[in-house]
N, C-alpha and C positions, 0 to 999 in steps of 0.2 A: 462854443463846442470844443472849436479848435484851438491851443496855443500860440500865440503870436510871434513867442521869442523860439520857434524852432527854426533853424535854417532855411530856407528853399529847397536846395537839394534832400531833404530829408523830407517821409512821410509824416502827414500831420498827428498830432497827439491831442489826444483829450482834456478838459483840466480834469484835474484830480486824479492822472493816472498816475496809479499805483504799481505798476509794471516795473521790474528789474529790467535793466538794461542788460543783455545778454555779452558777456565779458567778448574784446577781442581777438584776442589770442590765450590757448588754453589745451590741456588735451581732446581728444576728439571725444571721450566720453561728458567732459563739463559743457563741452560749447553743443552740442549737442542736446542734453538735457536741459539746458539751459535756455537753447530757441525753442526747443517744447515747452518747458512753462512758460515761456513768452507769448508763445501762440497761441496757448489756451487761457492764458488771462487776456488776451485780444480777444478773443473768440468770448468770453464774459462781459466784456465792457460794451462789444457790439451787441450782446444778446439782453445786453441790462434796459428793462421798463419795458422789454417785450410782452406783451400780454401771452399765459400758458396756452392760450385759443389760437395762438396764431402758429 
């Protein structure tokens, strides 16, 4: 589940992670929308495979 090439100071990533990394610099709107998209994708990865009954 966890990618071994991630530096220890970073949070773990999933194998097959399709999320795009948010930009480190940009205007406020670009940064905010990028991080919101990243968090939505994270939630989708976290919930993948969970049955609807849960």
